KEKE-3310 file (N, C-alpha, C; in steps of 0.2 Angstrom, whole numbers, plus 5000, padded with zeros to 4 digits):
npx = (5003:5001:5006:5001:5005:5007:5021:5027:5039:5045:5047:5058:5070:5066:5066:5079:5084:5079:5087:5099:5099:5093:5101:5115:5117:5122:5115:5115:5102:5101:5103:5094:5081:5083:5081:5068:5062:5051:5041:5041:5036:5025:5020:5024:5031:5025:5021:5021:5024:5027:5024:5029:5018:5027:5032:5043:5051:5046:5046:5044:5038:5037:5035:5042:5036:5035:5037:5030:5031:5023:5021:5017:5009:5008:5009:5007:5017:5026:5040:5044:5052:5064:5061:5060:5062:5062:5075:5069:5054:5051:5043:5030:5020:5022:5026:5019:5007:5011:5012:5001:4993:4999:4998:4985:4984:4991:4981:4973:4979:4980:4989:4997:5003:5014:5030:5046:5062:5064:5076:5083:5079:5066:5060:5050:5039:5035:5029:5018:5012:5006:5005:5012:5016:5029:5043:5053:5070:5082:5097:5113:5127:5145:5160:5176:5187:5199:5215:5221:5213:5207:5197:5187:5196:5194:5183:5183:5192:5192:5202:5208:5198:5196:5207:5202:5190:5194:5202:5194:5181:5191:5194:5179:5172:5177:5170:5157:5139:5125:5110:5098:5101:5099:5087:5071:5066:5074:5079:5070:5060:5056:5048:5031:5026:5033:5035:5041:5053:5051:5061:5066:5066:5064:5066:5081:5086:5080:5089:5101:5103:5110:5129:5136:5130:5132:5130:5136:5145:5156:5165:5157:5146:5132:5128:5122:5128:5133:5144:5147:5155:5158:5158:5144:5132:5120:5109:5111:5112:5102:5110:5116:5116:5128:5138:5140:5152:5160:5155:5156:5171:5173:5165:5175:5187:5182:5181:5196:5202:5195:5199:5193:5188:5178:5165:5148:5133:5116:5101:5084:5079:5070:5074:5084:5097:5100:5099:5108:5121:5122:5126:5141:5143:5140:5128:5122:5111:5102:5093:5076:5062:5047:5030:5015:5001:4989:4981:4973:4976:4991:5003:5012:5022:5028:5037:5051:5067:5082:5096:5096:5083:5084:5078:5090:5100)
npy = (4995:5011:5028:5043:5060:5074:5086:5097:5112:5106:5094:5090:5087:5072:5070:5072:5061:5050:5054:5048:5035:5029:5033:5034:5048:5063:5075:5092:5102:5114:5114:5106:5112:5124:5118:5113:5125:5132:5143:5154:5150:5147:5135:5126:5113:5102:5087:5069:5060:5044:5036:5024:5014:5015:5027:5027:5036:5030:5033:5043:5053:5067:5082:5096:5110:5122:5134:5132:5137:5144:5152:5165:5161:5154:5139:5133:5119:5104:5095:5079:5072:5065:5054:5041:5025:5017:5005:4994:4994:4992:4987:4986:4994:5008:5018:5017:5022:5036:5043:5043:5051:5065:5067:5069:5080:5090:5091:5099:5110:5116:5112:5108:5099:5084:5080:5071:5061:5048:5034:5019:5010:5017:5019:5007:5009:5020:5018:5007:5007:5021:5029:5035:5043:5041:5052:5048:5049:5060:5068:5065:5077:5071:5080:5083:5091:5097:5091:5084:5075:5084:5090:5078:5069:5079:5077:5066:5065:5072:5080:5086:5091:5104:5112:5111:5117:5133:5135:5135:5142:5155:5157:5155:5166:5175:5175:5177:5185:5195:5188:5197:5207:5204:5204:5197:5190:5184:5169:5164:5153:5158:5153:5149:5136:5129:5122:5126:5125:5139:5152:5163:5178:5172:5159:5158:5164:5154:5143:5148:5148:5138:5134:5127:5132:5141:5158:5163:5173:5168:5170:5178:5169:5167:5158:5145:5137:5121:5112:5098:5085:5084:5097:5104:5110:5118:5129:5140:5155:5158:5154:5155:5141:5140:5145:5134:5127:5136:5138:5125:5124:5134:5130:5119:5124:5132:5121:5117:5130:5128:5116:5103:5086:5082:5090:5091:5092:5090:5087:5088:5079:5087:5101:5115:5116:5105:5100:5108:5105:5091:5090:5092:5082:5065:5060:5052:5042:5048:5050:5043:5053:5057:5062:5066:5071:5084:5091:5093:5104:5105:5101:5087:5083:5092:5097:5105:5101:5105:5101:5108:5109:5100:5094:5092:5098)
npz = (5001:4994:4999:4989:4986:4977:4973:4983:4988:5000:4997:4990:4998:4998:4986:4983:4991:4983:4971:4977:4980:4968:4957:4962:4965:4973:4974:4978:4987:4984:4970:4964:4969:4960:4947:4949:4949:4939:4938:4931:4920:4921:4929:4944:4953:4947:4949:4957:4972:4979:4995:5006:5016:5029:5030:5021:5006:4990:4977:4964:4950:4937:4929:4920:4915:4903:4889:4873:4858:4843:4827:4834:4843:4858:4869:4884:4890:4895:4898:4903:4917:4927:4934:4945:4955:4970:4973:4982:4980:4968:4950:4956:4950:4951:4943:4933:4939:4946:4935:4927:4938:4937:4924:4924:4931:4925:4915:4921:4923:4911:4903:4888:4881:4885:4883:4880:4882:4883:4890:4887:4896:4902:4891:4886:4895:4895:4881:4881:4892:4894:4883:4874:4859:4849:4837:4831:4834:4842:4835:4835:4833:4833:4837:4835:4848:4860:4858:4871:4885:4896:4901:4903:4913:4923:4927:4932:4942:4957:4962:4951:4946:4954:4949:4935:4934:4938:4927:4917:4918:4918:4906:4898:4902:4894:4883:4886:4886:4889:4886:4886:4879:4867:4856:4861:4850:4844:4843:4838:4827:4811:4803:4799:4800:4813:4829:4845:4859:4867:4866:4876:4888:4900:4898:4896:4908:4916:4912:4912:4927:4930:4935:4926:4912:4899:4891:4878:4865:4851:4839:4831:4832:4842:4855:4867:4878:4886:4900:4902:4906:4892:4879:4877:4863:4865:4859:4843:4835:4820:4803:4788:4776:4769:4779:4788:4788:4793:4806:4809:4812:4823:4833:4836:4838:4850:4859:4859:4866:4876:4882:4879:4874:4866:4856:4856:4846:4848:4839:4834:4818:4811:4812:4808:4809:4810:4795:4790:4795:4792:4780:4781:4791:4797:4806:4823:4830:4845:4859:4859:4853:4862:4863:4873:4869:4874:4865:4852:4842:4841:4832:4833:4827:4819:4828:4834:4841:4852:4859:4872:4877:4885:4901:4908:4904)
capx = (5000:5006:5002:5004:5004:5008:5027:5028:5045:5046:5046:5065:5073:5065:5069:5085:5085:5080:5092:5104:5096:5091:5108:5121:5120:5123:5112:5113:5096:5102:5104:5087:5078:5084:5079:5060:5060:5048:5034:5040:5033:5018:5018:5028:5030:5020:5023:5019:5028:5024:5028:5025:5013:5030:5035:5048:5051:5048:5045:5044:5036:5036:5035:5044:5033:5040:5032:5030:5027:5022:5019:5016:5004:5011:5006:5008:5019:5030:5044:5045:5058:5067:5057:5064:5059:5068:5074:5063:5049:5051:5038:5023:5017:5022:5028:5013:5001:5012:5013:4994:4991:5003:4995:4976:4986:4992:4977:4968:4982:4979:4997:4993:5005:5022:5037:5052:5067:5065:5081:5080:5075:5059:5054:5043:5034:5029:5025:5014:5007:5005:5001:5016:5019:5035:5043:5060:5075:5087:5101:5120:5134:5150:5166:5182:5189:5205:5218:5220:5204:5209:5189:5185:5200:5193:5176:5186:5196:5189:5207:5210:5191:5196:5210:5200:5185:5196:5202:5187:5178:5194:5193:5171:5169:5179:5165:5151:5135:5119:5106:5093:5105:5095:5078:5068:5063:5080:5080:5061:5060:5050:5044:5025:5022:5038:5033:5048:5051:5052:5067:5063:5071:5061:5072:5087:5086:5080:5095:5108:5106:5115:5135:5140:5128:5133:5128:5141:5147:5160:5168:5152:5140:5129:5127:5121:5133:5133:5147:5145:5160:5158:5154:5136:5130:5111:5107:5115:5108:5101:5116:5114:5120:5137:5140:5141:5159:5163:5151:5160:5177:5171:5165:5179:5190:5181:5182:5201:5201:5191:5203:5188:5189:5172:5159:5141:5128:5110:5095:5080:5079:5068:5077:5086:5103:5101:5100:5116:5128:5122:5129:5145:5146:5136:5127:5123:5105:5103:5087:5068:5057:5040:5024:5008:4998:4982:4979:4973:4979:4997:5005:5018:5028:5030:5040:5059:5071:5087:5098:5094:5076:5083:5079:5096:5102)
capy = (5001:5017:5034:5048:5065:5081:5088:5103:5113:5101:5087:5091:5081:5066:5068:5071:5052:5046:5053:5043:5027:5025:5034:5036:5055:5066:5081:5096:5103:5119:5111:5103:5119:5127:5113:5113:5135:5135:5145:5159:5149:5146:5133:5123:5105:5097:5079:5066:5056:5038:5034:5017:5016:5017:5033:5028:5037:5026:5033:5050:5054:5073:5086:5102:5116:5126:5137:5130:5143:5142:5157:5169:5157:5151:5133:5128:5112:5100:5090:5074:5072:5063:5047:5036:5022:5015:4998:4990:4995:4992:4981:4988:5000:5017:5022:5021:5027:5043:5046:5045:5056:5068:5069:5071:5086:5093:5093:5102:5116:5117:5109:5105:5090:5082:5078:5067:5060:5043:5030:5013:5009:5017:5016:5002:5009:5025:5015:5001:5008:5028:5027:5041:5045:5043:5053:5047:5051:5066:5066:5070:5075:5073:5083:5085:5098:5097:5082:5080:5074:5087:5090:5072:5068:5083:5074:5058:5065:5079:5086:5090:5098:5110:5115:5113:5124:5139:5136:5134:5150:5161:5156:5155:5173:5181:5177:5179:5190:5194:5186:5200:5214:5203:5203:5190:5184:5180:5163:5158:5152:5164:5147:5148:5127:5126:5123:5126:5128:5147:5154:5169:5178:5167:5153:5160:5165:5147:5139:5151:5147:5133:5137:5126:5134:5150:5162:5168:5175:5167:5170:5178:5165:5166:5152:5143:5130:5118:5111:5090:5080:5087:5103:5103:5116:5119:5134:5145:5159:5155:5155:5151:5135:5142:5146:5129:5125:5142:5137:5119:5127:5139:5126:5115:5129:5132:5116:5116:5134:5125:5109:5098:5083:5081:5093:5086:5095:5086:5093:5083:5078:5093:5106:5118:5115:5097:5100:5112:5101:5086:5091:5089:5077:5060:5062:5045:5042:5050:5047:5044:5060:5055:5066:5064:5078:5083:5098:5092:5109:5105:5094:5087:5079:5096:5102:5107:5100:5105:5096:5113:5108:5094:5094:5088:5104)
capz = (5001:4994:4997:4984:4986:4974:4977:4986:4991:5005:4994:4988:5002:4997:4979:4984:4993:4977:4966:4979:4979:4962:4952:4967:4965:4978:4972:4983:4988:4978:4963:4964:4969:4954:4943:4950:4948:4933:4939:4929:4915:4923:4934:4946:4955:4944:4948:4963:4976:4983:5000:5008:5023:5035:5027:5018:5000:4986:4969:4960:4944:4937:4924:4920:4912:4896:4883:4868:4854:4834:4824:4837:4847:4866:4874:4891:4889:4899:4896:4908:4919:4935:4934:4950:4958:4974:4971:4986:4977:4960:4951:4960:4946:4953:4938:4928:4942:4947:4928:4926:4941:4935:4917:4926:4934:4918:4910:4927:4925:4906:4901:4882:4881:4888:4878:4884:4879:4889:4890:4884:4903:4904:4885:4886:4898:4890:4875:4883:4899:4895:4876:4871:4854:4846:4832:4830:4838:4842:4831:4839:4830:4837:4835:4840:4851:4861:4857:4877:4888:4903:4903:4907:4918:4928:4929:4934:4950:4960:4963:4943:4943:4955:4943:4928:4934:4938:4921:4910:4920:4917:4898:4896:4903:4892:4879:4890:4884:4891:4881:4886:4874:4859:4853:4861:4844:4842:4843:4835:4820:4806:4800:4803:4804:4815:4836:4846:4865:4866:4870:4877:4893:4905:4898:4898:4915:4919:4910:4915:4934:4930:4935:4920:4908:4897:4885:4872:4857:4849:4830:4829:4834:4848:4857:4873:4878:4892:4901:4905:4904:4885:4879:4872:4859:4866:4855:4839:4831:4814:4799:4781:4776:4767:4783:4792:4789:4798:4813:4815:4814:4829:4839:4836:4841:4856:4864:4860:4870:4884:4883:4881:4867:4862:4856:4854:4845:4847:4837:4830:4811:4807:4815:4801:4810:4807:4789:4789:4798:4788:4772:4782:4796:4798:4812:4825:4833:4853:4863:4856:4856:4863:4865:4876:4867:4876:4862:4845:4840:4841:4827:4838:4823:4818:4834:4833:4848:4854:4868:4877:4878:4890:4908:4911:4903)
cpx = (5005:5003:5004:5001:5008:5013:5025:5039:5048:5048:5054:5071:5073:5067:5076:5088:5085:5086:5098:5103:5095:5098:5114:5123:5120:5121:5110:5106:5096:5098:5098:5081:5078:5080:5071:5058:5057:5042:5034:5037:5025:5015:5025:5028:5023:5024:5020:5025:5025:5028:5026:5022:5019:5034:5040:5045:5050:5048:5043:5043:5034:5037:5037:5041:5037:5034:5033:5026:5027:5019:5014:5010:5009:5007:5009:5011:5024:5035:5045:5052:5060:5061:5062:5060:5064:5068:5070:5058:5046:5046:5031:5019:5018:5022:5022:5008:5004:5012:5006:4991:4994:4998:4989:4979:4988:4986:4971:4972:4983:4987:4994:4996:5012:5025:5041:5056:5069:5073:5080:5076:5068:5055:5049:5038:5029:5027:5019:5010:5004:5004:5006:5016:5025:5037:5050:5064:5079:5092:5109:5125:5140:5157:5170:5188:5196:5209:5217:5216:5206:5202:5187:5188:5197:5187:5177:5187:5195:5197:5209:5205:5191:5198:5206:5195:5187:5199:5197:5185:5182:5193:5185:5169:5172:5174:5159:5146:5129:5114:5100:5095:5101:5088:5077:5063:5068:5082:5074:5063:5056:5047:5037:5023:5029:5035:5039:5047:5053:5058:5069:5067:5070:5065:5078:5088:5085:5087:5102:5109:5108:5122:5137:5136:5131:5131:5133:5141:5154:5162:5162:5146:5138:5127:5125:5124:5132:5141:5145:5150:5164:5156:5148:5133:5123:5107:5112:5111:5108:5106:5114:5117:5127:5139:5142:5148:5163:5161:5156:5168:5177:5170:5171:5186:5189:5182:5193:5204:5200:5195:5198:5187:5184:5168:5153:5136:5120:5105:5091:5080:5076:5070:5082:5093:5106:5104:5105:5120:5127:5125:5136:5148:5140:5134:5123:5114:5107:5096:5080:5065:5050:5036:5018:5005:4990:4976:4981:4975:4987:4998:5012:5022:5031:5037:5048:5062:5076:5089:5096:5087:5076:5082:5084:5103:5104)
cpy = (5007:5023:5040:5054:5069:5083:5095:5105:5107:5095:5086:5086:5075:5065:5068:5063:5049:5046:5048:5037:5024:5027:5036:5044:5059:5073:5087:5101:5111:5119:5108:5108:5123:5123:5114:5121:5137:5138:5150:5156:5147:5142:5129:5117:5102:5088:5076:5062:5048:5038:5027:5017:5017:5024:5035:5031:5032:5027:5040:5050:5063:5075:5094:5106:5120:5130:5135:5136:5142:5150:5163:5167:5155:5146:5134:5122:5109:5096:5085:5073:5067:5057:5042:5033:5017:5007:4993:4991:4996:4986:4982:4995:5006:5020:5024:5023:5034:5046:5049:5050:5062:5070:5074:5078:5092:5096:5099:5109:5119:5115:5107:5099:5092:5079:5076:5065:5053:5036:5024:5009:5009:5017:5013:5005:5014:5022:5010:5003:5016:5029:5034:5039:5045:5045:5054:5048:5056:5062:5070:5070:5076:5077:5084:5090:5096:5091:5079:5080:5078:5088:5084:5070:5071:5080:5070:5057:5074:5084:5089:5094:5105:5115:5118:5118:5131:5140:5137:5140:5155:5162:5157:5162:5178:5180:5178:5183:5191:5193:5191:5207:5212:5205:5196:5185:5182:5174:5160:5159:5157:5158:5146:5140:5125:5127:5122:5128:5137:5150:5163:5171:5173:5160:5153:5160:5158:5143:5141:5150:5141:5133:5134:5126:5140:5153:5165:5170:5173:5165:5170:5175:5166:5160:5151:5136:5127:5114:5103:5086:5083:5092:5102:5109:5115:5124:5137:5149:5156:5156:5152:5145:5135:5144:5139:5126:5131:5141:5129:5120:5131:5134:5121:5118:5130:5126:5116:5121:5130:5119:5103:5095:5082:5089:5093:5093:5091:5091:5087:5084:5084:5100:5109:5117:5107:5097:5103:5106:5094:5085:5089:5086:5073:5061:5054:5045:5043:5045:5049:5050:5056:5060:5063:5071:5077:5090:5096:5098:5109:5100:5093:5084:5087:5102:5101:5105:5102:5101:5101:5113:5101:5096:5094:5094:5110)
cpz = (5000:4996:4992:4985:4980:4976:4979:4988:4996:5004:4993:4992:5000:4989:4980:4986:4988:4972:4969:4979:4973:4956:4956:4965:4969:4978:4977:4982:4984:4973:4961:4965:4963:4947:4943:4950:4940:4934:4935:4920:4916:4928:4936:4950:4954:4944:4957:4965:4977:4989:5004:5015:5030:5033:5024:5009:4996:4977:4967:4954:4942:4931:4925:4914:4907:4894:4876:4863:4845:4832:4830:4844:4852:4867:4880:4890:4896:4897:4905:4910:4926:4936:4937:4953:4962:4972:4975:4983:4970:4957:4954:4955:4948:4949:4935:4933:4944:4941:4927:4932:4938:4928:4918:4928:4929:4914:4916:4925:4916:4902:4894:4880:4885:4883:4884:4879:4883:4886:4888:4892:4904:4898:4884:4891:4897:4883:4875:4888:4898:4888:4874:4864:4851:4840:4830:4834:4837:4839:4834:4834:4834:4834:4839:4843:4852:4860:4866:4882:4894:4905:4907:4912:4924:4931:4934:4942:4951:4960:4957:4943:4946:4951:4938:4928:4934:4931:4915:4914:4918:4910:4897:4895:4899:4884:4880:4888:4885:4885:4880:4882:4866:4861:4857:4855:4841:4839:4840:4829:4816:4802:4803:4805:4808:4823:4837:4853:4864:4870:4871:4886:4900:4904:4897:4906:4919:4918:4913:4924:4936:4928:4929:4914:4907:4892:4882:4866:4855:4841:4827:4827:4840:4850:4864:4873:4885:4892:4905:4904:4896:4885:4875:4871:4860:4859:4851:4836:4823:4808:4793:4779:4773:4772:4790:4793:4793:4806:4815:4816:4821:4832:4841:4839:4848:4862:4864:4867:4877:4886:4883:4874:4864:4863:4852:4853:4844:4845:4835:4823:4807:4811:4809:4804:4809:4800:4786:4790:4795:4784:4774:4786:4796:4806:4818:4829:4842:4854:4859:4858:4856:4867:4868:4874:4872:4872:4855:4841:4836:4837:4829:4832:4821:4823:4833:4841:4848:4861:4873:4880:4883:4897:4911:4908:4907)
residu = (MET:TYR:ILE:THR:SER:ARG:ILE:THR:ASP:ALA:SER:TYR:SER:ASP:ILE:LYS:LYS:LEU:TYR:GLN:VAL:CYS:PHE:GLY:LEU:ASN:GLU:PRO:ILE:ASP:GLN:ILE:ARG:ARG:LYS:TYR:ALA:THR:GLN:GLU:PHE:GLY:GLU:LYS:ASN:VAL:GLY:PHE:VAL:ALA:LYS:SER:GLU:GLY:GLY:ASP:ILE:ALA:ALA:TYR:TYR:GLY:VAL:PHE:PRO:LEU:VAL:LEU:THR:GLN:ASN:LEU:LYS:ASP:PHE:LEU:VAL:ALA:GLN:SER:GLY:ASP:THR:MET:THR:SER:LEU:ASP:HIS:GLN:LYS:LYS:GLY:LEU:PHE:THR:MET:LEU:ALA:LYS:GLU:THR:TYR:THR:LEU:CYS:LYS:GLU:LEU:ASN:ILE:SER:LEU:VAL:PHE:GLY:PHE:PRO:ASN:GLN:ASN:SER:LEU:PRO:GLY:PHE:VAL:LYS:LYS:LEU:ASN:TRP:VAL:PHE:ASN:GLY:ASN:MET:GLN:LYS:PHE:ASN:LEU:ARG:GLY:ALA:GLN:PHE:PRO:PHE:CYS:GLU:LEU:ALA:PHE:LYS:TYR:LYS:TRP:ILE:LEU:LEU:VAL:TYR:ASN:ASN:TYR:TYR:ARG:SER:LYS:ILE:LYS:ARG:TYR:GLU:VAL:ASN:PRO:GLU:THR:LEU:ASP:GLU:GLY:PHE:PHE:THR:SER:LYS:ASP:PRO:ASP:VAL:TYR:GLU:VAL:LYS:LYS:ASP:SER:ARG:PHE:PHE:LYS:TYR:LYS:LEU:SER:ASN:PRO:TYR:ASN:HIS:PHE:ILE:LYS:PHE:ASN:GLY:PHE:TYR:MET:LEU:VAL:SER:LEU:LYS:ILE:HIS:LEU:ARG:ILE:GLY:LEU:VAL:ASN:LYS:PHE:GLU:PRO:GLU:LYS:THR:SER:GLU:PHE:ILE:ASN:ALA:ILE:GLN:LYS:LEU:GLY:LYS:ILE:LEU:LYS:ILE:ARG:GLN:VAL:HIS:VAL:VAL:VAL:SER:ASP:ASN:HIS:TRP:LEU:PHE:LYS:ASN:LEU:ASN:GLU:TYR:ILE:LYS:SER:SER:GLN:SER:LEU:PRO:ILE:GLY:ILE:LEU:SER:PHE:ASP:GLU:ARG:ILE:LYS:SER:GLU:ASP:ILE:GLN:PHE:THR:VAL:ALA:ASP:TYR:ASP:THR:PHE)
# end
């Protein structure tokens, strides 16, 4: 027998415990609080926890609200994230039960759809038990930066990480700019048929609260980048196809400056950046793209995603 309840700010300590027992991660409470601070998009704490009769935290499922935009129309949507069930409480149907409670809440909050990028362990549950629709996979372009894996070693050995963090921050701050100096429509597609997560001041404020995320201008390109062992290019201003080789050279150079061996660009295959890069580099399949829609107006197959849309970015 389990007792379920919608999460509140007071639930973050339980979520921290689940991070530890499910993934072996010692996530600081401040980092969890930052990740769940989605109120500027319209809602926060959209999820449920399950506890045993004895009060032990057993499982959690929730979503992170964001804004989807298309041709000047905005929709409140959410990304599925942080699916966790303690080993002692698995195979009890908690994932499905909590997900369905969360989706009922989403409808009550006028959330138009839930999207996500589940791993292979979670994928069968989303397909068979929750009726998600999957529209292909994200595509990853992997480029070589520095020869020596200084950054990779830093994330493996704490004493190196202290040295690397000082080096990394001294370099990246040279290129940092304030995204609010740009027009809010700077990163919005002008194609009326395109749906995308809205890249406005709320989005940048939320993403840049992560100390490893930076908004920079490098070699003429405006980019939102993230350091997580490798350098991830989450967002770049739209450029013409003939400038693609220039962009590739720029991000490889940035990887070398930051002593990062691999630079990743991950986008859906209907994204303009995929079309540009695909002429030069072979991509590999990344995570599947799943949608659970509550709004018939949205054509889910027309939504474009980048890695900056991940809750893990």
